[in-house]
C-alpha positions, 0 to 999 in steps of 0.5 A: 256218251260222246266219244272223246275224239268227236268231243275234241273235234267239236271243241276244236271248231269252237275256236272259230269266230262266231262258232258256238257249241251247237254250230260246232257240233253241226259242222263236225257231224257234217264232216264225219257223215257227209264230207270226209274228203273235205275234213281230210282236205281241211285237216291237210290245209290247216297242217300245211298253213301252220307249218309254212306260213310265217310273218313277212319280215317287212310287212308282217302279212303271212308269207311262205318266205322271208320277204313276201312277193308283194314287198319285193315287187319292183312295180310297187311304190316304196314311198307309200306305206299302208297300215291295215289291221288284218290280212283280209283288209290288205286283200280288200285294198288289193281288190281295188287296184287303186293303191300301188304302194307297200303295206304293214299289217298290224294283225290286230288293233289297240283294244285295251279292254281286251288287253291289246296294247301297242306291244301286242300289235307290233307297233315297234316293227311298224315304227322301224319299217316307216323310218326306213328312209324310203317311206314318204307317207304312211296311209292309215287304213284301219277300220272305222270302228271305235278300236280302229279309230283309236288305233289310227289316232294313236299311230298318227300322233306317234308317226307324226312325232317321228317326222313322218307324213301321215294320212287317214283314209277318207270316210267313204266307208260306213262308220262302224264298218270293216274294209272286208265287208265293203265293195271295192269301189267304195274302198277305192274312193275312200283311198283316193280321198284320203286326207292328211292328219 
């Protein structure tokens, strides 16, 4: 019989994407048998992140302060606003060193089958942010998946109706691909070859 605390640990690890019951059990046993210090660091890291991180008031990315360093960086071009799905996508864009504007992180994408609509990804905050009187161009850098394309189309129509210039990152990225898994040069080229929609 599995002790309750071990069963709870295994079940807790299953919240991670792609981790099923067997993988969760292997991870739990590894942490307990071979890396208790790593387990303690993991627990401390999760606790600190949950206590300290919150959405940036401007870009919606994770931050420990009200407005993140990227949003307050005077070297960034406030006339450009790049919309990405997730923080890992923002990180990939930054690795290219090809984009010097500001960001907005949706923290998801439209997916009606999964119950994710405009309200769930904070489109009202994006619209307010894009209509700040400084933004001249909104660059849609959602992933080239079915949901990402649908999100870009929806956002494009919505933002154009508000009188904003909207562009979509060019297709240098593979169809069905995600920014997180694409090399920095391909992302940089796709950004440079973006087109107005």
